N, C-alpha and C positions, 0 to 999 in steps of 0.2 A: 407426793413424790413426783418429780419431774419426769416427763417422757423424753424420748430422744429428740423430737422436734423442739421441745422447750429448751433443752440443753444447746442444740445447734443455734437456735434463734439468739439465745443469750451470748453464746460464744462469738457469733458473727458480729455482734455490736463492736467489738474491738478488733475486727479483722475485715475492714472495708477497703483499705488501700490495696490496689493490685500488687504493688511491689511487696508489701508485707505478706499478702496471701502467697505469692510465689516463694518467698523465703520460707514460709511455714510449710509449703508443700515439700520442700527439701529438708528443712531442719527438724520438723516434728518426727518424721519417720527415722531420721538419723538418731535423734535422742532416744526414741523407743528402742531402736536396734541396739544402741550403746548401753541402755539400761539392762536389756536382756543379757548382753555380754558381760556387764559388770556383775550381775547376779550369778551368771554361769561361772564366774571366776572365784566365787566363794567355795572353799573346800567342802566336799560333799561326802565325807566318810560315812555319815549316817544313812546315806541313800544308796549304799552299795548293792542292796538287793535289786533295786530298780535298774542299775547299770547292767545287770545280767539280762534284763529284758531288752534294753536298748540303751546305748551310751547317752543319748540325748535326754532320756527320761531320768537318768541318775544324777540330776543336778537340781539346785534350788530354783533355777529359772523355770524349769518345767513345772514344778509345784506351784510357784507363785503365779505363773502365767495361767494356770488353771483357775486360780482365784480371780485374776484380772478378767479372764474370759467370762466368768459368771456375771460380772458387772455388765459386760456388753450384752450377753444373752438375756439378762433381765430387762434391758432396755429394748431389745429387738432381736428376734431370731435371725433375721437377715444380716444385721450388723454384727451379731455374734459370729456368724459363719464367715463373714468377710474378715473380721479381726482374727479369727482362728487361723485362716489361711496366712494372713500377714505374720502372725505370731510364729507359726510353724516355719515360715521362710526365715524369720529372725533367728530362731533356734538353730536351724540347719546352717544358715550363713555364719553365725557365730561359732558353731562347732567347727566348721571348715577353717575359718580364720584362726581359731585357737590352735589348730594343727600346724599353722604356718608361723605365727608370731605370738608374742605374749598377749593374750586376749584382754587381760586387765588393763595394760597400758594402751593398747589400741582403742579399747572402749572408752577409757578415760579421755583420750585425745578427741575422739569423735563426739563424746558428750560435751566437752568444752567448746568445740567448734560449733556444734548445734545450738548451744545456749547463747553463744556470742551472736550468732545469726538471728536467733529469736529476739533478743533484746534490741538488736539493730533494727529489725523489722518493726518492733513496737515503737522505737524512737521515730521512725519514719511515719508510722501510723499516728503517733501523738497520743496513744492510749496505753494504759498499763495492761500487762498480760492478765488474762481472765483468772488464772490460778491464784492471783493475789486476793481475789474475792472468795474463791472456793477451790480447795485443792483437788476436788473431783474433776476440775477442768483439765488437770494433767492427763486424765484418761479420756476426756472428751476430745481433746486436740487430735489424737491419732484417728479417732472415729470420724471427726469432721473432715480431715484430710482424705481419708478413704472414701467417704461419701462424696466429697467434692470431685475426686478423681473419677469415680464411677458415674457421676452425673454430668461430668464435663464442665464444671463451673470453675 
């Protein structure tokens, strides 16, 4: 089983170009945010008991993000905590946006823009995205960005 440093080392191989890194620092969080929004857009009739506790808890994104956070906590307590804060901000932000506009359409647009940016960055880099090798890199990307931001790289 790979540890967090192993994942980051392997992920970094296809993220050496500074322009690609900067694009990732913007697009990876946007994609994560938009995926949370898309999942929040799924009807949640089965979760109505959780809505009574708090509206943010009564949607599929909350349930799925708990599972995603288990992945991060398994790799590192510190990274799990950082990703938990980011995930909570995503849930709160999407809840707020969903009160103003159609969350599904907004999230779909952000998702598309984020992926266009990602592929453009990899075109500049001249290397394929890491998730073509292993889908788990779709979860490593956000952690790598968070780590890079906290470490000032």
